[in-house]
VOLO-839981 format. One record per residue (C-alpha): residue number from 1; residue in one letter; chain; x, y, z. Coordinates in nm, 4 decimals. Example, Ala and Ser with C-alpha at 12.3 -4.5 7.8 and 13.67 -1.06 7.14 Angstrom:
BEGIN
{i 1	aa A	ch A	xx 1.2300	yy -0.4500	zz 0.7800}
{i 2	aa S	ch A	xx 1.3670	yy -0.1060	zz 0.7140}
***
This chain:
BEGIN
{i 1	aa M	ch A	xx -0.0450	yy -0.0320	zz -0.0030}
{i 2	aa S	ch A	xx 0.1042	yy 0.3047	zz -0.0831}
{i 3	aa Y	ch A	xx 0.2032	yy 0.6696	zz 0.1534}
{i 4	aa T	ch A	xx 0.1120	yy 1.0206	zz 0.0509}
{i 5	aa T	ch A	xx 0.2701	yy 1.2779	zz 0.2215}
{i 6	aa I	ch A	xx 0.2425	yy 1.6721	zz 0.1848}
{i 7	aa T	ch A	xx 0.5135	yy 1.8962	zz 0.2841}
{i 8	aa V	ch A	xx 0.5573	yy 2.3123	zz 0.2910}
{i 9	aa S	ch A	xx 0.8686	yy 2.3771	zz 0.2790}
{i 10	aa R	ch A	xx 1.0796	yy 2.6960	zz 0.2582}
{i 11	aa P	ch A	xx 1.4460	yy 2.6857	zz 0.1279}
{i 12	aa G	ch A	xx 1.6538	yy 2.5068	zz 0.2942}
{i 13	aa A	ch A	xx 2.0343	yy 2.6313	zz 0.3971}
{i 14	aa A	ch A	xx 2.1988	yy 2.4417	zz 0.0645}
{i 15	aa F	ch A	xx 1.9458	yy 2.6422	zz -0.1762}
{i 16	aa R	ch A	xx 2.0060	yy 2.9645	zz 0.0237}
{i 17	aa T	ch A	xx 2.3553	yy 2.8967	zz -0.1081}
{i 18	aa A	ch A	xx 2.2994	yy 2.9317	zz -0.4266}
{i 19	aa S	ch A	xx 2.3490	yy 3.2294	zz -0.6409}
{i 20	aa N	ch A	xx 2.1681	yy 3.2083	zz -0.9642}
{i 21	aa A	ch A	xx 1.9196	yy 2.9689	zz -1.1797}
{i 22	aa D	ch A	xx 2.1621	yy 2.6809	zz -1.2483}
{i 23	aa E	ch A	xx 2.2564	yy 2.6593	zz -0.8597}
{i 24	aa A	ch A	xx 1.8895	yy 2.6781	zz -0.8000}
{i 25	aa N	ch A	xx 1.8239	yy 2.3864	zz -1.0765}
{i 26	aa A	ch A	xx 2.0836	yy 2.1759	zz -0.9493}
{i 27	aa I	ch A	xx 1.9955	yy 2.1887	zz -0.5365}
{i 28	aa F	ch A	xx 1.6114	yy 2.0715	zz -0.6558}
{i 29	aa A	ch A	xx 1.7350	yy 1.8215	zz -0.9017}
{i 30	aa Q	ch A	xx 1.9214	yy 1.6996	zz -0.5198}
{i 31	aa V	ch A	xx 1.5255	yy 1.7087	zz -0.3614}
{i 32	aa Q	ch A	xx 1.4142	yy 1.5171	zz -0.7131}
{i 33	aa G	ch A	xx 1.6769	yy 1.2774	zz -0.6906}
{i 34	aa I	ch A	xx 1.6274	yy 1.1588	zz -0.3469}
{i 35	aa V	ch A	xx 1.2530	yy 1.0871	zz -0.3336}
{i 36	aa A	ch A	xx 1.3516	yy 0.8998	zz -0.7211}
{i 37	aa A	ch A	xx 1.6384	yy 0.6574	zz -0.4854}
{i 38	aa N	ch A	xx 1.3547	yy 0.5938	zz -0.2965}
{i 39	aa G	ch A	xx 1.0317	yy 0.5376	zz -0.4680}
{i 40	aa G	ch A	xx 0.8577	yy 0.8260	zz -0.4733}
{i 41	aa E	ch A	xx 0.6904	yy 1.0288	zz -0.6928}
{i 42	aa M	ch A	xx 0.5697	yy 1.4059	zz -0.7193}
{i 43	aa G	ch A	xx 0.1981	yy 1.4097	zz -0.7466}
{i 44	aa M	ch A	xx 0.1709	yy 1.8257	zz -0.6852}
{i 45	aa I	ch A	xx 0.4218	yy 2.0476	zz -0.6021}
{i 46	aa G	ch A	xx 0.3233	yy 2.4272	zz -0.6015}
{i 47	aa Y	ch A	xx 0.3629	yy 2.7693	zz -0.3867}
{i 48	aa D	ch A	xx 0.1033	yy 2.8669	zz -0.1106}
{i 49	aa H	ch A	xx 0.1123	yy 3.2251	zz -0.1109}
{i 50	aa A	ch A	xx -0.0675	yy 3.2654	zz 0.2470}
{i 51	aa Q	ch A	xx 0.2075	yy 3.0929	zz 0.4313}
{i 52	aa A	ch A	xx 0.4843	yy 3.2147	zz 0.1115}
{i 53	aa A	ch A	xx 0.5954	yy 2.8188	zz 0.1767}
{i 54	aa N	ch A	xx 0.6466	yy 2.5735	zz -0.1115}
{i 55	aa V	ch A	xx 0.3922	yy 2.2182	zz -0.0634}
{i 56	aa A	ch A	xx 0.4460	yy 1.9301	zz -0.2593}
{i 57	aa I	ch A	xx 0.2218	yy 1.6167	zz -0.2568}
{i 58	aa T	ch A	xx 0.4751	yy 1.3277	zz -0.3032}
{i 59	aa T	ch A	xx 0.3563	yy 0.9324	zz -0.3133}
{i 60	aa F	ch A	xx 0.5744	yy 0.6441	zz -0.1393}
{i 61	aa P	ch A	xx 0.5365	yy 0.2738	zz -0.1827}
{i 62	aa D	ch A	xx 0.5431	yy 0.2428	zz 0.2320}
{i 63	aa P	ch A	xx 0.5962	yy 0.5121	zz 0.5076}
{i 64	aa E	ch A	xx 1.0099	yy 0.4189	zz 0.5621}
{i 65	aa S	ch A	xx 1.0337	yy 0.5003	zz 0.2444}
{i 66	aa A	ch A	xx 0.9167	yy 0.8376	zz 0.2492}
{i 67	aa A	ch A	xx 1.0809	yy 0.8823	zz 0.6266}
{i 68	aa R	ch A	xx 1.4496	yy 0.7651	zz 0.4562}
{i 69	aa A	ch A	xx 1.3931	yy 1.0156	zz 0.1858}
{i 70	aa A	ch A	xx 1.2611	yy 1.3005	zz 0.4533}
{i 71	aa I	ch A	xx 1.5854	yy 1.2198	zz 0.6499}
{i 72	aa Q	ch A	xx 1.8294	yy 1.2196	zz 0.3555}
{i 73	aa I	ch A	xx 1.6583	yy 1.5881	zz 0.2220}
{i 74	aa D	ch A	xx 1.6782	yy 1.7076	zz 0.5710}
{i 75	aa A	ch A	xx 2.0840	yy 1.6179	zz 0.6304}
{i 76	aa K	ch A	xx 2.1059	yy 1.7970	zz 0.2934}
{i 77	aa Q	ch A	xx 1.9643	yy 2.1085	zz 0.4371}
{i 78	aa L	ch A	xx 1.8007	yy 2.1496	zz 0.1253}
{i 79	aa L	ch A	xx 1.4411	yy 2.1662	zz 0.2654}
{i 80	aa D	ch A	xx 1.3592	yy 2.3930	zz 0.6158}
{i 81	aa V	ch A	xx 1.0167	yy 2.2102	zz 0.6443}
{i 82	aa V	ch A	xx 0.7111	yy 2.3840	zz 0.8022}
{i 83	aa S	ch A	xx 0.5061	yy 2.0580	zz 0.8705}
{i 84	aa R	ch A	xx 0.4890	yy 1.7340	zz 0.7221}
{i 85	aa G	ch A	xx 0.2620	yy 1.4152	zz 0.7512}
{i 86	aa M	ch A	xx 0.0849	yy 1.1843	zz 0.5586}
{i 87	aa F	ch A	xx -0.2012	yy 1.2842	zz 0.3243}
{i 88	aa S	ch A	xx -0.5126	yy 1.1330	zz 0.2690}
{i 89	aa T	ch A	xx -0.7720	yy 1.2160	zz -0.0329}
{i 90	aa M	ch A	xx -1.1630	yy 1.2958	zz 0.0592}
{i 91	aa E	ch A	xx -1.2202	yy 1.0238	zz -0.1434}
{i 92	aa E	ch A	xx -1.0058	yy 0.7950	zz 0.0692}
{i 93	aa L	ch A	xx -1.0748	yy 0.9884	zz 0.3876}
{i 94	aa W	ch A	xx -1.4821	yy 1.0089	zz 0.3585}
{i 95	aa P	ch A	xx -1.5644	yy 0.6609	zz 0.3981}
{i 96	aa V	ch A	xx -1.3625	yy 0.6368	zz 0.7220}
{i 97	aa F	ch A	xx -1.5030	yy 0.9216	zz 0.8750}
{i 98	aa T	ch A	xx -1.8746	yy 0.8238	zz 0.7991}
{i 99	aa D	ch A	xx -1.7864	yy 0.4834	zz 0.9403}
{i 100	aa A	ch A	xx -1.6509	yy 0.6716	zz 1.2396}
{i 101	aa M	ch A	xx -1.9278	yy 0.8491	zz 1.3312}
{i 102	aa G	ch A	xx -2.1768	yy 0.5346	zz 1.2914}
***
């Protein structure tokens, strides 16, 4: 069963050292490489203007792969994470919600 995460982040220390677009692209490629190496697939990436932060919804094969990718990204200081956790679509969550409500 897959595991989907939602991550809200800002550029980490490594990104903040980038002085041009090529360097920033290379650092973002590191993030993408770590995600891919752990079996992850970035489904959606965007910018939340209200929080001035990036938002990514990423699906991994399992929670362990998601955790491994997060640890590797954090260790390389690629992103400063505001929040990270499991993400469920309403389609997935609604049956659980209504079952719990009785």
